[in-house]
PDB file with SEQRES, HELIX, SHEET and CRYST1 records, atoms N, CA, C and O in Angstrom:
SEQRES   1 A   78  MET PHE THR PRO PHE LEU LEU LEU MET ALA ALA GLY VAL          
SEQRES   2 A   78  GLY PHE ARG LEU THR LEU SER TRP ILE LEU ARG LYS ARG          
SEQRES   3 A   78  PHE GLY LEU ASP LEU ALA ILE PRO GLN ALA LEU ALA GLY          
SEQRES   4 A   78  ALA LEU LEU VAL LEU ALA CYS LEU PRO SER TRP LEU GLN          
SEQRES   5 A   78  PRO ILE PRO LEU PRO ILE PRO LEU GLY VAL ALA LEU GLY          
SEQRES   6 A   78  VAL VAL LEU PRO ASP LEU LEU LEU THR ARG ARG GLY LEU          
HELIX    1 AA1 PRO A    4  PHE A   27  1                                  24    
HELIX    2 AA2 GLN A   35  CYS A   46  1                                  12    
HELIX    3 AA3 LEU A   60  LEU A   72  1                                  13    
CRYST1    1.000    1.000    1.000  90.00  90.00  90.00 P 1           1          
ATOM      1  N   MET A   1     159.259  54.801 110.220  1.00  0.00           N  
ATOM      2  CA  MET A   1     158.949  55.964 109.405  1.00  0.00           C  
ATOM      3  C   MET A   1     160.238  56.666 108.995  1.00  0.00           C  
ATOM      4  O   MET A   1     161.251  56.627 109.693  1.00  0.00           O  
ATOM      5  N   PHE A   2     160.156  57.296 107.857  1.00  0.00           N  
ATOM      6  CA  PHE A   2     161.299  58.044 107.355  1.00  0.00           C  
ATOM      7  C   PHE A   2     161.241  59.480 107.853  1.00  0.00           C  
ATOM      8  O   PHE A   2     160.166  60.061 108.004  1.00  0.00           O  
ATOM      9  N   THR A   3     162.404  60.033 108.100  1.00  0.00           N  
ATOM     10  CA  THR A   3     162.466  61.425 108.536  1.00  0.00           C  
ATOM     11  C   THR A   3     162.339  62.326 107.314  1.00  0.00           C  
ATOM     12  O   THR A   3     162.595  61.882 106.195  1.00  0.00           O  
ATOM     13  N   PRO A   4     161.946  63.588 107.508  1.00  0.00           N  
ATOM     14  CA  PRO A   4     161.855  64.506 106.373  1.00  0.00           C  
ATOM     15  C   PRO A   4     163.196  64.684 105.647  1.00  0.00           C  
ATOM     16  O   PRO A   4     163.217  64.880 104.432  1.00  0.00           O  
ATOM     17  N   PHE A   5     164.305  64.616 106.379  1.00  0.00           N  
ATOM     18  CA  PHE A   5     165.611  64.747 105.742  1.00  0.00           C  
ATOM     19  C   PHE A   5     165.834  63.625 104.724  1.00  0.00           C  
ATOM     20  O   PHE A   5     166.281  63.879 103.606  1.00  0.00           O  
ATOM     21  N   LEU A   6     165.524  62.389 105.112  1.00  0.00           N  
ATOM     22  CA  LEU A   6     165.704  61.257 104.198  1.00  0.00           C  
ATOM     23  C   LEU A   6     164.751  61.335 103.013  1.00  0.00           C  
ATOM     24  O   LEU A   6     165.124  60.974 101.897  1.00  0.00           O  
ATOM     25  N   LEU A   7     163.532  61.799 103.237  1.00  0.00           N  
ATOM     26  CA  LEU A   7     162.585  61.944 102.142  1.00  0.00           C  
ATOM     27  C   LEU A   7     163.034  63.027 101.164  1.00  0.00           C  
ATOM     28  O   LEU A   7     162.903  62.859  99.952  1.00  0.00           O  
ATOM     29  N   LEU A   8     163.566  64.146 101.685  1.00  0.00           N  
ATOM     30  CA  LEU A   8     164.083  65.189 100.805  1.00  0.00           C  
ATOM     31  C   LEU A   8     165.303  64.707 100.037  1.00  0.00           C  
ATOM     32  O   LEU A   8     165.476  65.046  98.867  1.00  0.00           O  
ATOM     33  N   MET A   9     166.151  63.917 100.689  1.00  0.00           N  
ATOM     34  CA  MET A   9     167.320  63.382 100.005  1.00  0.00           C  
ATOM     35  C   MET A   9     166.890  62.400  98.909  1.00  0.00           C  
ATOM     36  O   MET A   9     167.474  62.390  97.825  1.00  0.00           O  
ATOM     37  N   ALA A  10     165.891  61.591  99.178  1.00  0.00           N  
ATOM     38  CA  ALA A  10     165.381  60.667  98.164  1.00  0.00           C  
ATOM     39  C   ALA A  10     164.779  61.431  96.985  1.00  0.00           C  
ATOM     40  O   ALA A  10     164.923  61.015  95.835  1.00  0.00           O  
ATOM     41  N   ALA A  11     164.110  62.538  97.266  1.00  0.00           N  
ATOM     42  CA  ALA A  11     163.561  63.365  96.184  1.00  0.00           C  
ATOM     43  C   ALA A  11     164.689  63.967  95.343  1.00  0.00           C  
ATOM     44  O   ALA A  11     164.580  64.035  94.119  1.00  0.00           O  
ATOM     45  N   GLY A  12     165.756  64.397  95.986  1.00  0.00           N  
ATOM     46  CA  GLY A  12     166.902  64.939  95.248  1.00  0.00           C  
ATOM     47  C   GLY A  12     167.576  63.896  94.382  1.00  0.00           C  
ATOM     48  O   GLY A  12     167.939  64.175  93.239  1.00  0.00           O  
ATOM     49  N   VAL A  13     167.747  62.687  94.918  1.00  0.00           N  
ATOM     50  CA  VAL A  13     168.351  61.604  94.130  1.00  0.00           C  
ATOM     51  C   VAL A  13     167.440  61.237  92.969  1.00  0.00           C  
ATOM     52  O   VAL A  13     167.917  61.019  91.855  1.00  0.00           O  
ATOM     53  N   GLY A  14     166.156  61.166  93.210  1.00  0.00           N  
ATOM     54  CA  GLY A  14     165.207  60.863  92.137  1.00  0.00           C  
ATOM     55  C   GLY A  14     165.216  61.920  91.053  1.00  0.00           C  
ATOM     56  O   GLY A  14     165.160  61.592  89.868  1.00  0.00           O  
ATOM     57  N   PHE A  15     165.284  63.183  91.441  1.00  0.00           N  
ATOM     58  CA  PHE A  15     165.347  64.272  90.467  1.00  0.00           C  
ATOM     59  C   PHE A  15     166.614  64.162  89.633  1.00  0.00           C  
ATOM     60  O   PHE A  15     166.582  64.321  88.413  1.00  0.00           O  
ATOM     61  N   ARG A  16     167.723  63.890  90.296  1.00  0.00           N  
ATOM     62  CA  ARG A  16     169.010  63.776  89.593  1.00  0.00           C  
ATOM     63  C   ARG A  16     169.013  62.603  88.628  1.00  0.00           C  
ATOM     64  O   ARG A  16     169.466  62.743  87.492  1.00  0.00           O  
ATOM     65  N   LEU A  17     168.516  61.451  89.058  1.00  0.00           N  
ATOM     66  CA  LEU A  17     168.480  60.280  88.191  1.00  0.00           C  
ATOM     67  C   LEU A  17     167.563  60.496  86.987  1.00  0.00           C  
ATOM     68  O   LEU A  17     167.902  60.105  85.870  1.00  0.00           O  
ATOM     69  N   THR A  18     166.417  61.111  87.210  1.00  0.00           N  
ATOM     70  CA  THR A  18     165.492  61.380  86.115  1.00  0.00           C  
ATOM     71  C   THR A  18     166.085  62.369  85.123  1.00  0.00           C  
ATOM     72  O   THR A  18     165.995  62.167  83.912  1.00  0.00           O  
ATOM     73  N   LEU A  19     166.688  63.428  85.628  1.00  0.00           N  
ATOM     74  CA  LEU A  19     167.294  64.420  84.743  1.00  0.00           C  
ATOM     75  C   LEU A  19     168.457  63.820  83.963  1.00  0.00           C  
ATOM     76  O   LEU A  19     168.608  64.100  82.774  1.00  0.00           O  
ATOM     77  N   SER A  20     169.273  63.011  84.603  1.00  0.00           N  
ATOM     78  CA  SER A  20     170.394  62.359  83.918  1.00  0.00           C  
ATOM     79  C   SER A  20     169.892  61.407  82.841  1.00  0.00           C  
ATOM     80  O   SER A  20     170.439  61.365  81.738  1.00  0.00           O  
ATOM     81  N   TRP A  21     168.864  60.652  83.157  1.00  0.00           N  
ATOM     82  CA  TRP A  21     168.320  59.710  82.194  1.00  0.00           C  
ATOM     83  C   TRP A  21     167.744  60.423  80.972  1.00  0.00           C  
ATOM     84  O   TRP A  21     167.977  59.995  79.841  1.00  0.00           O  
ATOM     85  N   ILE A  22     166.990  61.514  81.188  1.00  0.00           N  
ATOM     86  CA  ILE A  22     166.396  62.268  80.083  1.00  0.00           C  
ATOM     87  C   ILE A  22     167.487  62.902  79.219  1.00  0.00           C  
ATOM     88  O   ILE A  22     167.418  62.840  77.992  1.00  0.00           O  
ATOM     89  N   LEU A  23     168.490  63.509  79.849  1.00  0.00           N  
ATOM     90  CA  LEU A  23     169.570  64.133  79.076  1.00  0.00           C  
ATOM     91  C   LEU A  23     170.369  63.111  78.279  1.00  0.00           C  
ATOM     92  O   LEU A  23     170.780  63.386  77.152  1.00  0.00           O  
ATOM     93  N   ARG A  24     170.588  61.941  78.855  1.00  0.00           N  
ATOM     94  CA  ARG A  24     171.343  60.905  78.142  1.00  0.00           C  
ATOM     95  C   ARG A  24     170.531  60.329  76.984  1.00  0.00           C  
ATOM     96  O   ARG A  24     171.068  60.105  75.899  1.00  0.00           O  
ATOM     97  N   LYS A  25     169.248  60.091  77.210  1.00  0.00           N  
ATOM     98  CA  LYS A  25     168.409  59.476  76.187  1.00  0.00           C  
ATOM     99  C   LYS A  25     168.108  60.434  75.039  1.00  0.00           C  
ATOM    100  O   LYS A  25     168.162  60.040  73.874  1.00  0.00           O  
ATOM    101  N   ARG A  26     167.793  61.682  75.356  1.00  0.00           N  
ATOM    102  CA  ARG A  26     167.368  62.615  74.331  1.00  0.00           C  
ATOM    103  C   ARG A  26     168.527  63.297  73.611  1.00  0.00           C  
ATOM    104  O   ARG A  26     168.502  63.442  72.389  1.00  0.00           O  
ATOM    105  N   PHE A  27     169.548  63.718  74.369  1.00  0.00           N  
ATOM    106  CA  PHE A  27     170.621  64.507  73.778  1.00  0.00           C  
ATOM    107  C   PHE A  27     171.981  63.813  73.780  1.00  0.00           C  
ATOM    108  O   PHE A  27     172.923  64.319  73.171  1.00  0.00           O  
ATOM    109  N   GLY A  28     172.103  62.679  74.444  1.00  0.00           N  
ATOM    110  CA  GLY A  28     173.375  61.981  74.522  1.00  0.00           C  
ATOM    111  C   GLY A  28     174.379  62.670  75.437  1.00  0.00           C  
ATOM    112  O   GLY A  28     175.586  62.542  75.232  1.00  0.00           O  
ATOM    113  N   LEU A  29     173.902  63.394  76.437  1.00  0.00           N  
ATOM    114  CA  LEU A  29     174.768  64.126  77.369  1.00  0.00           C  
ATOM    115  C   LEU A  29     174.832  63.425  78.717  1.00  0.00           C  
ATOM    116  O   LEU A  29     173.858  62.814  79.157  1.00  0.00           O  
ATOM    117  N   ASP A  30     175.970  63.517  79.360  1.00  0.00           N  
ATOM    118  CA  ASP A  30     176.126  63.020  80.725  1.00  0.00           C  
ATOM    119  C   ASP A  30     176.161  64.209  81.672  1.00  0.00           C  
ATOM    120  O   ASP A  30     176.903  65.165  81.446  1.00  0.00           O  
ATOM    121  N   LEU A  31     175.370  64.154  82.721  1.00  0.00           N  
ATOM    122  CA  LEU A  31     175.306  65.225  83.701  1.00  0.00           C  
ATOM    123  C   LEU A  31     176.369  64.993  84.764  1.00  0.00           C  
ATOM    124  O   LEU A  31     176.360  63.968  85.445  1.00  0.00           O  
ATOM    125  N   ALA A  32     177.277  65.937  84.906  1.00  0.00           N  
ATOM    126  CA  ALA A  32     178.332  65.827  85.918  1.00  0.00           C  
ATOM    127  C   ALA A  32     178.603  67.210  86.500  1.00  0.00           C  
ATOM    128  O   ALA A  32     178.721  68.194  85.768  1.00  0.00           O  
ATOM    129  N   ILE A  33     178.700  67.269  87.808  1.00  0.00           N  
ATOM    130  CA  ILE A  33     179.015  68.508  88.519  1.00  0.00           C  
ATOM    131  C   ILE A  33     180.408  68.335  89.110  1.00  0.00           C  
ATOM    132  O   ILE A  33     180.671  67.325  89.763  1.00  0.00           O  
ATOM    133  N   PRO A  34     181.315  69.302  88.895  1.00  0.00           N  
ATOM    134  CA  PRO A  34     182.651  69.170  89.509  1.00  0.00           C  
ATOM    135  C   PRO A  34     182.542  69.038  91.032  1.00  0.00           C  
ATOM    136  O   PRO A  34     181.658  69.624  91.658  1.00  0.00           O  
ATOM    137  N   GLN A  35     183.453  68.262  91.607  1.00  0.00           N  
ATOM    138  CA  GLN A  35     183.381  68.003  93.044  1.00  0.00           C  
ATOM    139  C   GLN A  35     183.537  69.273  93.870  1.00  0.00           C  
ATOM    140  O   GLN A  35     182.931  69.388  94.935  1.00  0.00           O  
ATOM    141  N   ALA A  36     184.332  70.221  93.406  1.00  0.00           N  
ATOM    142  CA  ALA A  36     184.489  71.482  94.140  1.00  0.00           C  
ATOM    143  C   ALA A  36     183.175  72.262  94.168  1.00  0.00           C  
ATOM    144  O   ALA A  36     182.811  72.834  95.196  1.00  0.00           O  
ATOM    145  N   LEU A  37     182.469  72.284  93.046  1.00  0.00           N  
ATOM    146  CA  LEU A  37     181.184  72.975  92.989  1.00  0.00           C  
ATOM    147  C   LEU A  37     180.133  72.258  93.839  1.00  0.00           C  
ATOM    148  O   LEU A  37     179.313  72.903  94.492  1.00  0.00           O  
ATOM    149  N   ALA A  38     180.160  70.933  93.830  1.00  0.00           N  
ATOM    150  CA  ALA A  38     179.232  70.164  94.658  1.00  0.00           C  
ATOM    151  C   ALA A  38     179.489  70.423  96.142  1.00  0.00           C  
ATOM    152  O   ALA A  38     178.549  70.572  96.923  1.00  0.00           O  
ATOM    153  N   GLY A  39     180.759  70.477  96.523  1.00  0.00           N  
ATOM    154  CA  GLY A  39     181.096  70.776  97.918  1.00  0.00           C  
ATOM    155  C   GLY A  39     180.680  72.179  98.315  1.00  0.00           C  
ATOM    156  O   GLY A  39     180.191  72.395  99.424  1.00  0.00           O  
ATOM    157  N   ALA A  40     180.871  73.138  97.412  1.00  0.00           N  
ATOM    158  CA  ALA A  40     180.461  74.519  97.698  1.00  0.00           C  
ATOM    159  C   ALA A  40     178.943  74.614  97.849  1.00  0.00           C  
ATOM    160  O   ALA A  40     178.452  75.356  98.699  1.00  0.00           O  
ATOM    161  N   LEU A  41     178.209  73.878  97.041  1.00  0.00           N  
ATOM    162  CA  LEU A  41     176.754  73.871  97.149  1.00  0.00           C  
ATOM    163  C   LEU A  41     176.302  73.299  98.492  1.00  0.00           C  
ATOM    164  O   LEU A  41     175.360  73.804  99.103  1.00  0.00           O  
ATOM    165  N   LEU A  42     176.969  72.256  98.941  1.00  0.00           N  
ATOM    166  CA  LEU A  42     176.619  71.677 100.245  1.00  0.00           C  
ATOM    167  C   LEU A  42     176.970  72.616 101.397  1.00  0.00           C  
ATOM    168  O   LEU A  42     176.224  72.713 102.371  1.00  0.00           O  
ATOM    169  N   VAL A  43     178.100  73.305 101.287  1.00  0.00           N  
ATOM    170  CA  VAL A  43     178.473  74.266 102.331  1.00  0.00           C  
ATOM    171  C   VAL A  43     177.446  75.390 102.395  1.00  0.00           C  
ATOM    172  O   VAL A  43     177.049  75.806 103.483  1.00  0.00           O  
ATOM    173  N   LEU A  44     177.008  75.889 101.224  1.00  0.00           N  
ATOM    174  CA  LEU A  44     175.985  76.939 101.216  1.00  0.00           C  
ATOM    175  C   LEU A  44     174.668  76.443 101.799  1.00  0.00           C  
ATOM    176  O   LEU A  44     173.970  77.195 102.479  1.00  0.00           O  
ATOM    177  N   ALA A  45     174.324  75.185 101.541  1.00  0.00           N  
ATOM    178  CA  ALA A  45     173.075  74.640 102.079  1.00  0.00           C  
ATOM    179  C   ALA A  45     173.154  74.450 103.591  1.00  0.00           C  
ATOM    180  O   ALA A  45     172.127  74.494 104.268  1.00  0.00           O  
ATOM    181  N   CYS A  46     174.362  74.238 104.135  1.00  0.00           N  
ATOM    182  CA  CYS A  46     174.528  74.015 105.575  1.00  0.00           C  
ATOM    183  C   CYS A  46     174.550  75.313 106.382  1.00  0.00           C  
ATOM    184  O   CYS A  46     174.249  75.306 107.576  1.00  0.00           O  
ATOM    185  N   LEU A  47     174.901  76.413 105.745  1.00  0.00           N  
ATOM    186  CA  LEU A  47     175.013  77.677 106.473  1.00  0.00           C  
ATOM    187  C   LEU A  47     173.652  78.188 106.915  1.00  0.00           C  
ATOM    188  O   LEU A  47     172.662  77.980 106.214  1.00  0.00           O  
ATOM    189  N   PRO A  48     173.582  78.856 108.069  1.00  0.00           N  
ATOM    190  CA  PRO A  48     172.317  79.482 108.463  1.00  0.00           C  
ATOM    191  C   PRO A  48     171.990  80.637 107.520  1.00  0.00           C  
ATOM    192  O   PRO A  48     172.880  81.191 106.874  1.00  0.00           O  
ATOM    193  N   SER A  49     170.716  80.995 107.444  1.00  0.00           N  
ATOM    194  CA  SER A  49     170.262  81.989 106.471  1.00  0.00           C  
ATOM    195  C   SER A  49     170.907  83.359 106.686  1.00  0.00           C  
ATOM    196  O   SER A  49     171.120  84.089 105.718  1.00  0.00           O  
ATOM    197  N   TRP A  50     171.216  83.719 107.911  1.00  0.00           N  
ATOM    198  CA  TRP A  50     171.803  85.043 108.152  1.00  0.00           C  
ATOM    199  C   TRP A  50     173.274  85.093 107.767  1.00  0.00           C  
ATOM    200  O   TRP A  50     173.839  86.183 107.676  1.00  0.00           O  
ATOM    201  N   LEU A  51     173.913  83.950 107.538  1.00  0.00           N  
ATOM    202  CA  LEU A  51     175.324  83.894 107.208  1.00  0.00           C  
ATOM    203  C   LEU A  51     175.576  83.603 105.726  1.00  0.00           C  
ATOM    204  O   LEU A  51     176.721  83.661 105.276  1.00  0.00           O  
ATOM    205  N   GLN A  52     174.535  83.295 104.970  1.00  0.00           N  
ATOM    206  CA  GLN A  52     174.707  82.957 103.559  1.00  0.00           C  
ATOM    207  C   GLN A  52     174.981  84.193 102.723  1.00  0.00           C  
ATOM    208  O   GLN A  52     174.238  85.170 102.801  1.00  0.00           O  
ATOM    209  N   PRO A  53     176.068  84.163 101.902  1.00  0.00           N  
ATOM    210  CA  PRO A  53     176.323  85.302 101.019  1.00  0.00           C  
ATOM    211  C   PRO A  53     175.334  85.339  99.851  1.00  0.00           C  
ATOM    212  O   PRO A  53     175.023  86.411  99.333  1.00  0.00           O  
ATOM    213  N   ILE A  54     174.845  84.177  99.442  1.00  0.00           N  
ATOM    214  CA  ILE A  54     173.861  84.057  98.377  1.00  0.00           C  
ATOM    215  C   ILE A  54     172.688  83.268  98.952  1.00  0.00           C  
ATOM    216  O   ILE A  54     172.895  82.178  99.485  1.00  0.00           O  
ATOM    217  N   PRO A  55     171.461  83.785  98.860  1.00  0.00           N  
ATOM    218  CA  PRO A  55     170.343  83.012  99.395  1.00  0.00           C  
ATOM    219  C   PRO A  55     170.135  81.728  98.587  1.00  0.00           C  
ATOM    220  O   PRO A  55     170.015  81.779  97.362  1.00  0.00           O  
ATOM    221  N   LEU A  56     170.092  80.601  99.256  1.00  0.00           N  
ATOM    222  CA  LEU A  56     169.917  79.301  98.618  1.00  0.00           C  
ATOM    223  C   LEU A  56     168.648  78.670  99.173  1.00  0.00           C  
ATOM    224  O   LEU A  56     168.645  78.175 100.300  1.00  0.00           O  
ATOM    225  N   PRO A  57     167.560  78.683  98.388  1.00  0.00           N  
ATOM    226  CA  PRO A  57     166.284  78.191  98.921  1.00  0.00           C  
ATOM    227  C   PRO A  57     166.117  76.676  98.847  1.00  0.00           C  
ATOM    228  O   PRO A  57     164.991  76.181  98.883  1.00  0.00           O  
ATOM    229  N   ILE A  58     167.214  75.935  98.744  1.00  0.00           N  
ATOM    230  CA  ILE A  58     167.152  74.475  98.652  1.00  0.00           C  
ATOM    231  C   ILE A  58     167.512  73.879 100.009  1.00  0.00           C  
ATOM    232  O   ILE A  58     168.552  74.225 100.569  1.00  0.00           O  
ATOM    233  N   PRO A  59     166.673  72.988 100.552  1.00  0.00           N  
ATOM    234  CA  PRO A  59     167.018  72.329 101.817  1.00  0.00           C  
ATOM    235  C   PRO A  59     168.262  71.453 101.667  1.00  0.00           C  
ATOM    236  O   PRO A  59     168.602  71.030 100.562  1.00  0.00           O  
ATOM    237  N   LEU A  60     168.924  71.192 102.764  1.00  0.00           N  
ATOM    238  CA  LEU A  60     170.157  70.407 102.761  1.00  0.00           C  
ATOM    239  C   LEU A  60     169.929  68.999 102.208  1.00  0.00           C  
ATOM    240  O   LEU A  60     170.776  68.483 101.478  1.00  0.00           O  
ATOM    241  N   GLY A  61     168.817  68.380 102.539  1.00  0.00           N  
ATOM    242  CA  GLY A  61     168.545  67.030 102.051  1.00  0.00           C  
ATOM    243  C   GLY A  61     168.452  66.963 100.536  1.00  0.00           C  
ATOM    244  O   GLY A  61     168.977  66.034  99.922  1.00  0.00           O  
ATOM    245  N   VAL A  62     167.791  67.937  99.929  1.00  0.00           N  
ATOM    246  CA  VAL A  62     167.676  67.964  98.469  1.00  0.00           C  
ATOM    247  C   VAL A  62     169.035  68.226  97.835  1.00  0.00           C  
ATOM    248  O   VAL A  62     169.408  67.569  96.863  1.00  0.00           O  
ATOM    249  N   ALA A  63     169.775  69.186  98.384  1.00  0.00           N  
ATOM    250  CA  ALA A  63     171.106  69.483  97.841  1.00  0.00           C  
ATOM    251  C   ALA A  63     172.025  68.272  97.948  1.00  0.00           C  
ATOM    252  O   ALA A  63     172.778  67.984  97.017  1.00  0.00           O  
ATOM    253  N   LEU A  64     171.974  67.569  99.055  1.00  0.00           N  
ATOM    254  CA  LEU A  64     172.800  66.377  99.226  1.00  0.00           C  
ATOM    255  C   LEU A  64     172.393  65.279  98.251  1.00  0.00           C  
ATOM    256  O   LEU A  64     173.253  64.606  97.682  1.00  0.00           O  
ATOM    257  N   GLY A  65     171.107  65.093  98.055  1.00  0.00           N  
ATOM    258  CA  GLY A  65     170.636  64.083  97.119  1.00  0.00           C  
ATOM    259  C   GLY A  65     171.020  64.370  95.687  1.00  0.00           C  
ATOM    260  O   GLY A  65     171.302  63.447  94.923  1.00  0.00           O  
ATOM    261  N   VAL A  66     171.035  65.643  95.309  1.00  0.00           N  
ATOM    262  CA  VAL A  66     171.365  66.023  93.931  1.00  0.00           C  
ATOM    263  C   VAL A  66     172.856  65.850  93.654  1.00  0.00           C  
ATOM    264  O   VAL A  66     173.226  65.392  92.573  1.00  0.00           O  
ATOM    265  N   VAL A  67     173.712  66.203  94.597  1.00  0.00           N  
ATOM    266  CA  VAL A  67     175.159  66.158  94.333  1.00  0.00           C  
ATOM    267  C   VAL A  67     175.843  64.907  94.881  1.00  0.00           C  
ATOM    268  O   VAL A  67     177.053  64.754  94.714  1.00  0.00           O  
ATOM    269  N   LEU A  68     175.103  64.015  95.528  1.00  0.00           N  
ATOM    270  CA  LEU A  68     175.705  62.827  96.116  1.00  0.00           C  
ATOM    271  C   LEU A  68     176.443  61.937  95.108  1.00  0.00           C  
ATOM    272  O   LEU A  68     177.539  61.474  95.421  1.00  0.00           O  
ATOM    273  N   PRO A  69     175.898  61.676  93.919  1.00  0.00           N  
ATOM    274  CA  PRO A  69     176.662  60.855  92.966  1.00  0.00           C  
ATOM    275  C   PRO A  69     177.995  61.484  92.567  1.00  0.00           C  
ATOM    276  O   PRO A  69     178.975  60.770  92.354  1.00  0.00           O  
ATOM    277  N   ASP A  70     178.041  62.795  92.466  1.00  0.00           N  
ATOM    278  CA  ASP A  70     179.289  63.463  92.090  1.00  0.00           C  
ATOM    279  C   ASP A  70     180.303  63.447  93.223  1.00  0.00           C  
ATOM    280  O   ASP A  70     181.508  63.470  92.974  1.00  0.00           O  
ATOM    281  N   LEU A  71     179.837  63.408  94.448  1.00  0.00           N  
ATOM    282  CA  LEU A  71     180.762  63.354  95.570  1.00  0.00           C  
ATOM    283  C   LEU A  71     181.299  61.943  95.810  1.00  0.00           C  
ATOM    284  O   LEU A  71     182.430  61.777  96.267  1.00  0.00           O  
ATOM    285  N   LEU A  72     180.499  60.938  95.506  1.00  0.00           N  
ATOM    286  CA  LEU A  72     180.914  59.559  95.759  1.00  0.00           C  
ATOM    287  C   LEU A  72     181.676  58.936  94.596  1.00  0.00           C  
ATOM    288  O   LEU A  72     182.608  58.159  94.805  1.00  0.00           O  
ATOM    289  N   LEU A  73     181.286  59.272  93.387  1.00  0.00           N  
ATOM    290  CA  LEU A  73     181.880  58.670  92.198  1.00  0.00           C  
ATOM    291  C   LEU A  73     182.770  59.680  91.481  1.00  0.00           C  
ATOM    292  O   LEU A  73     182.392  60.839  91.308  1.00  0.00           O  
ATOM    293  N   THR A  74     183.925  59.242  91.074  1.00  0.00           N  
ATOM    294  CA  THR A  74     184.823  60.093  90.301  1.00  0.00           C  
ATOM    295  C   THR A  74     184.769  59.643  88.859  1.00  0.00           C  
ATOM    296  O   THR A  74     185.057  58.486  88.552  1.00  0.00           O  
ATOM    297  N   ARG A  75     184.403  60.553  87.974  1.00  0.00           N  
ATOM    298  CA  ARG A  75     184.353  60.241  86.554  1.00  0.00           C  
ATOM    299  C   ARG A  75     185.624  60.755  85.899  1.00  0.00           C  
ATOM    300  O   ARG A  75     185.997  61.919  86.041  1.00  0.00           O  
ATOM    301  N   ARG A  76     186.265  59.868  85.189  1.00  0.00           N  
ATOM    302  CA  ARG A  76     187.497  60.248  84.521  1.00  0.00           C  
ATOM    303  C   ARG A  76     187.365  59.979  83.039  1.00  0.00           C  
ATOM    304  O   ARG A  76     186.827  58.954  82.620  1.00  0.00           O  
ATOM    305  N   GLY A  77     187.858  60.903  82.263  1.00  0.00           N  
ATOM    306  CA  GLY A  77     187.834  60.733  80.812  1.00  0.00           C  
ATOM    307  C   GLY A  77     188.903  59.768  80.347  1.00  0.00           C  
ATOM    308  O   GLY A  77     189.801  59.405  81.107  1.00  0.00           O  
ATOM    309  N   LEU A  78     188.803  59.359  79.107  1.00  0.00           N  
ATOM    310  CA  LEU A  78     189.786  58.427  78.550  1.00  0.00           C  
ATOM    311  C   LEU A  78     191.050  59.127  78.155  1.00  0.00           C  
ATOM    312  O   LEU A  78     191.983  58.488  77.667  1.00  0.00           O  
TER     313      LEU A  78                                                      
END                                                                             
């Protein structure tokens, strides 16, 4: 059986892939989040609720799934 963390991460990856595909097909845009912003989002998702400066209602698994491609792959322009 899969743990809830893995299922949430799979949902985040699926959301990201679907959104990227729709934006590329309809508008010709590539979705990319800067690595610093992706890291900051993960740090905010990891903090306990009493320590967060901004409330972030996204679970860590979803946040990791959404920003994982940006953390693993580096996109460079020509």
